[in-house]
N, C-alpha and C positions, 0 to 999 in steps of 0.2 A: 504493500500500500504506500502510495506517495505521500509525503508530508507537504501540506499546503504552504507551510512557511519556508520550505526549502526548494520548492518547485517554481522556477521563474514563470511569471505571467506573460501572455502576449503583450508586446509593447503597444501602448496607446498610439504610437506614431506609425505603426505597421500599415502599409498600403492596403493590406487585405483586411477588410472589415474595420477600417480606421474609424475612430470616434469623430463626430463633427467638431467637438471641442476637446482637444487632447488633454488640456490641463484639468478639466472636469473629470474626464475618464480616469486620469491618474489618481485624483483624489478619491474617486469611488473605489478604485482598486485597493487603495490603502485602507479604506473603511472595511472592505471585505477581509483583508488580512488581519486587521485589529479584531474583527468579530470572531475570526477563526482562532485567534490567540486566546480569547476568553479573558476572564478577570485577572489572570496572572500577567497579562500583557506580553510584549515582545520588544526586542531591542531595535535601535535604528539600523544596525548592521544587518539583522535578520530580515527586516522589512525591505531594505534595499536589495538584498539577495533574492528574496521571493518575488519582488515586483520587477526586477530587472532595471530599475531606475538608479541613477547615481545618488550617493548619499546626500549631496548638497540639495538636489531636487526633492528628495524625500523629506529632508529637514524643513525646507520651505513649505511644502504641502502640509506637513504635520503642524507647523506653527499656524497655518491658516485654519486648519481643522480645530485646533485648540482655541483659537480666537472666537469661534462660534460655538464652542462647547461640544463638538462632535468627537474630540479626542482629548486625552489628558495624559500628563506625564507624572509618573510616580517618583517623587523626589528621592526616596530611599535607594532605589536601584537604577533610576533613569530609564525605566522601561515605559512604553506607551501602551495605552489601552483605550477602549471606547469611552467617550464622555457621556454626560447626563442628557445631552440634547436629543439623542436618538430615542431613548424610552419615552421622553416627553412628546416627541413627534408621533410615536406609535400610539400613545394614549389619546392624543388629539384625533388621530385617524379613526380609532375605534369609536370615539364619541360621535364622530361625524358620519359613520358608515350606515347609520339608520337601520339597524337589524330588524326592528319591528316591521318596517315597510318591506324589507327583503323577504321576511318570513311570513308575511300576512297570508298569502295564498295557501301555504301549507297548514298554518294554524286553523284557518277557516275550514279547509277540507277535512281536517282531522276532527274538529269539533262537530261538524255536520255528520260525520260518519259514526262517532261514538256517542254523541249527545251528552257529553260531559264537559266539565271545565278544562280548558287547555291553557297551559302557561309556556312562556318562553323566558329563559334566563341564562345568565352567565355567572361565572365565579367573580367574587369581589372580596379578596382576602379569604378568610375562612367561611364566608357566607355566600349565598346565592342572591344575586340581584334580580328581581322580577322586572323584565323588560316589557312584557306585554301579556295580555290574556284575552281569550275569547270565551264568553259565557254561553252555556247551552240554552236552548229554548225553555227547557224545564227548570224549575227553581232548584237551586243548590246552595245550601248554607255553608259556605267555606270562607274563612277570613283570608283575603289576599288583596293586595293593592299594588299596582304598577309603581315601581320605584322603591318598594319595601324590600327588606332583606330577611333571610332566615338562615340558620346554620346549615351549611352544606351537608354535614354529616348525617342529618336526619331528614333530608328531603330527597326524593327520587331524582330530581334534576341534579342536585349536588353530587349525589353518589354516582350518577352516570358520568358526570364530567371528571370526577376524581379517577374513576376507572379508565376513561378514555385518555386522560393526561398522564397515566402511569404513576399516580401517587400511591405508594405502597409502604409497608413496614413502619418504621419510626416516624416517617413523614405524616402519617395519618393522625398522630397524637394531637397535633395542633388543631386539627379540624374537630376531633372529638371534644377537646377542651372548650371549644366555642359553644357546646350544647349545655354547659353547666347552667343550672337554673338561675333565672333572674325573676324579679318580681313580676307577677302577672304573665309569666311565660308558661303556656300549657304543654309545651313539648317535653319529651323525655330526654334524660341525660344519656348520651351514647358513649360507650367505652371504646377505646382503641381496638380491643379484641373483637367486639361486635361489628365495628366499622370494617375491620379487615375481612370478616366473614361475608358481609353483604357486598363488599367490593369484589371479592372473589366470585360470588354468585353472579353478579352483574357481568363480570368479564366473560364467564362461560356461556351465559344465555343471551347476551347482547342487549339487555335492558335492566334497569335498576328499579327497585320498589321500596316503598315504606308503608307500613301498616299501622295506623294510629300512633305513630311516633312523633309526628309534627303537630297533629291536631286530633283530638278524640273523635271517633266515629268516621274518620276519613282515611282512605287508602289512595296511593298514588303510584304511577308507573312513569319512568322517564327514560329517554334515549338521547345520547349525545351525538352532536355533529362536530366533526373535526375538519381542519383546513390547514394547508401548508403555511407556516409562518404567522399564524393568527391564533387567537384564543378559541377554544372550543365553546360551543353553546349547547343548550339542552332544551328539549321540549317534553312536557309532561302532560299526562291525563289524570285528573283528580275526580274522585267520586265517593259517595257514601259507601261504607264497608259492606252494606247489604247488597249493593250492586257490583262491588269490586272484589268478588271472592277469588280464590286461587285460579280457577279456570278462566274467569274473565280477565284477570291480570295478565295471564299468558296471552290471551287473544289480543288484548290491547297492546302489549309489548311488541308482538309480531306485526300488528297493524301499524304501529308507530314506525317501525323500521321500514316497512314497505312504503308507506306514504311519504316519509321523509326522504327515502332513497329516490323517489320519483319526483318530488316537488321541491326539494331543497335548492336554494340559490346556487348558481355556478360557483365552484370552488369549495363547496361544503360536501362532505361525505359522511354517511352514517358510520359511526365508530365500529370497527370490525369486532366480531366475536373471537374468542380464543378457545 
């Protein structure tokens, strides 16, 4: 396997596939190299070797990237790594991509099919942020509000995303701790051991569930959607326990996978089973 930090990149000045703006292309190449280096960073010499650019040019470009916060230098060892501007840009992009609009056709189709409450959410720290919901024609007494949060560890949406994102072992403990009771909180406290069990179940069957753990009398099934280079999201179906028995939960889980596989926006895919 080749090492990305020791394999020279095609020159931005190459006549074959040359960039319209060579200096911009060179800066982008340096950003890629810094991303590959990770939080430990890399040296000026290694960046020059991997990019194929001379050290003086690399130094000038790094100074320009540092000026805008896209790179930073670690004083202790003089290595370079990505700066804080990139995650800020990513956060702004996610806020502006309007997931509720993108997912609206899928949510409407699923709600019409199952005649239950359908939610869309994404992870926000150890919680699930509710981005949108579609209510069924028949009445359903469930507390939920767009913009509200619930502990990921005790929601089907959260469990589906933890499974899809590969959160396992000791990393699950922080999500379990977020379920510790607060005043007027009707949900159950989830242990790391129980969370590990439900994540393993979700991994094998392709959908996650919770049964009266987030709200008494209510059961929920969730499926995650993943995408390259972006956060996973999840869609869930929520209903009263008398309508969401074991057989119905399985039916809904498979229906969610099928509908989301057909109707999810471009770039999103249903998280695979293992």
